[in-house]
C-alpha positions in Angstrom: 15.9 -31.1 -12.0 12.5 -30.3 -13.4 9.6 -28.3 -11.9 6.5 -26.6 -13.0 6.1 -23.0 -13.9 3.6 -20.8 -15.7 0.9 -22.3 -17.9 1.5 -25.7 -16.4 4.6 -26.3 -18.6 7.3 -28.5 -17.1 10.7 -26.9 -17.3 14.2 -27.4 -16.0 16.1 -25.0 -13.8 18.3 -24.1 -16.8 15.4 -23.3 -19.0 13.7 -21.2 -16.4 16.9 -19.4 -15.6 17.4 -18.6 -19.3 14.0 -16.8 -19.3 14.9 -14.9 -16.2 18.3 -13.7 -17.5 16.6 -11.9 -20.3 15.4 -9.3 -17.8 18.7 -9.0 -15.9 19.2 -5.4 -17.2 15.9 -4.4 -15.6 16.9 -6.0 -12.2 20.1 -4.1 -12.3 18.4 -0.8 -13.0 15.5 -1.1 -10.6 17.2 -3.0 -7.7 14.6 -5.7 -8.1 14.9 -9.4 -8.7 13.1 -12.7 -8.9 10.1 -13.6 -6.7 8.8 -17.2 -6.6 5.2 -17.5 -5.6 2.5 -20.0 -6.3 0.6 -21.9 -5.2 3.1 -22.7 -2.5 6.8 -22.7 -3.6 7.8 -24.8 -0.7 5.9 -27.7 -2.1 8.7 -27.9 -4.7 11.5 -27.0 -2.4 14.3 -28.8 -4.1 13.5 -27.2 -7.5 13.0 -23.8 -6.0 16.2 -24.0 -4.0 18.2 -25.0 -7.1 16.7 -22.2 -9.1 17.2 -19.5 -6.5 20.8 -20.7 -6.0 21.4 -20.3 -9.7 19.9 -16.8 -9.6 22.3 -15.9 -6.7 25.3 -17.2 -8.7 24.3 -14.7 -11.3 23.9 -11.8 -8.9 20.1 -11.8 -9.1 18.2 -10.9 -5.9 15.7 -13.5 -4.8 12.4 -13.6 -2.9 9.7 -16.1 -2.1 6.0 -15.7 -1.1 5.0 -18.4 1.3 2.4 -19.3 4.0 5.2 -21.3 5.8 3.2 -24.5 5.9 5.9 -27.0 5.1 8.5 -29.2 6.8 11.3 -27.0 8.2 13.9 -29.0 6.2 12.2 -27.9 3.0 11.9 -24.3 4.2 15.6 -24.2 5.3 16.8 -25.5 1.9 15.0 -22.7 0.1 15.9 -20.1 2.8 19.6 -20.6 2.1 19.2 -18.9 -1.3 16.5 -16.4 -0.5 17.1 -12.7 0.2 13.5 -11.8 1.1 10.7 -13.9 2.5 7.2 -12.5 2.1 5.6 -14.6 4.9 1.8 -14.7 5.0 0.2 -15.0 8.5 -3.5 -15.7 7.9 -4.4 -15.6 11.7 -2.3 -15.6 14.9 -4.7 -17.8 16.9 -4.3 -21.5 16.2 -8.0 -22.6 16.5 -9.3 -19.7 14.5 -6.6 -20.4 11.9 -7.8 -24.0 11.7 -11.4 -23.0 11.3 -10.5 -20.6 8.5 -7.9 -22.7 6.6 -8.4 -26.3 7.6 -5.0 -26.5 9.4 -3.6 -25.1 12.6 -0.8 -22.6 12.6 1.6 -24.3 14.9 4.0 -25.5 12.1 3.7 -22.1 10.4 4.6 -20.1 13.6 7.5 -22.5 14.4 8.9 -22.1 10.9 8.5 -18.3 11.2 10.4 -18.2 14.5 13.2 -20.3 13.0 13.4 -18.3 9.9 13.6 -15.1 11.9 16.8 -16.3 13.4 18.4 -16.1 10.0 19.8 -13.0 8.3 17.2 -13.2 5.6 14.8 -10.2 5.4 11.3 -11.2 6.4 8.2 -9.3 5.6 5.1 -10.4 7.4 1.9 -10.1 5.4 -1.6 -10.2 6.8 -4.9 -10.3 4.9 -7.6 -7.9 6.2 -10.9 -9.7 5.7 -13.9 -8.2 7.4 -15.5 -10.6 9.9 -12.3 -12.7 9.9 -9.1 -10.7 10.5 -9.9 -7.0 10.0 -10.2 -6.2 13.7 -8.1 -4.4 16.2 -7.2 -7.4 18.4 -6.1 -9.6 15.5 -4.0 -6.9 13.9 -2.4 -6.0 17.2 -1.5 -9.6 17.8 0.2 -9.9 14.4 2.1 -6.7 15.0 3.2 -7.9 18.5 4.3 -11.2 16.9 6.5 -9.3 14.4 8.0 -7.2 17.2 8.7 -10.2 19.4 10.7 -11.8 16.5 12.6 -8.7 15.5 10.7 -8.4 12.2 10.4 -4.8 11.3 8.1 -4.9 8.3 4.4 -5.7 8.2 2.1 -5.4 5.1 -1.6 -5.3 5.6 -3.5 -6.7 2.6 -7.1 -5.4 2.4 -9.6 -8.0 1.0 -10.8 -7.6 -2.5 -13.3 -9.7 -4.5 -11.2 -10.1 -7.7 -11.1 -13.8 -7.2 -14.8 -14.2 -7.4 -14.9 -14.2 -11.2 -12.3 -17.0 -11.3 -14.5 -19.2 -9.0 -17.5 -18.5 -11.2 -15.6 -19.5 -14.4 -14.7 -22.8 -12.7 -18.3 -23.4 -11.7 -17.4 -23.2 -8.0 -19.1 -21.4 -5.1 -17.3 -18.3 -3.7 -17.7 -18.5 0.1 -16.7 -14.8 0.6 -19.2 -13.4 -1.9 -21.1 -11.5 0.9 -17.9 -10.0 2.4 -17.6 -6.3 1.9 -14.2 -4.6 1.2 -12.5 -2.8 4.1 -13.1 0.9 4.1 -10.3 3.4 3.9 -11.2 4.6 7.3 -10.9 1.1 8.8 -7.6 0.5 7.0 -6.2 3.7 8.5 -7.4 2.7 11.9 -5.9 -0.8 11.7 -2.6 0.6 10.4 -2.4 2.9 13.4 -3.1 0.0 15.7 -0.3 -2.0 14.2 2.1 1.0 14.5 1.2 2.2 18.0 3.9 0.4 19.9 6.6 1.2 17.4 9.3 -1.0 16.0 7.3 -2.1 13.0 7.0 -0.3 9.7 3.5 -0.9 8.4 2.5 -0.7 4.7 -0.9 -1.2 3.2 -0.7 -3.5 0.2 2.3 -5.4 -0.9 
């Protein structure tokens, strides 16, 4: 089974695993492992599942970063071999989510609920973007969502403009060029909002 990895080079699971195994000593020493991100790893669910299964067979801890927007069958295939899911929730409201991303969040939330019924560790991650998500009601709604599903970890990811240079290099307009970064005071206030009802450990960054 072939997939696509760094630098656009097509590789097999065996080839990728060989690269990963070179760092096994570091995984053992640090308690870390392999994280598959993207893009969206669920778009190559069969390859990712085969790769993570091979990692598990060698005692390597596994994680994925995902927005959850994929057929449940694909998510479930990968979930079987995943120790930690870093699950991004862009916005809890369906219509707002659609206006910001171009798609609703119904499938995303349905997948999140089903994933939360598994023993896999799930970490919710939420971007804090001023004017879009960095407000009390939105943060409170995501924290409440976590509590309702028995998810005990929430990472708040403050907006930064590091991607702007990449857009410029590609000759593309950067729609968030006027957005300011979240202040430390705002971050602290939003973290307190997320924590106020208990049951969720909140971390800034992730």
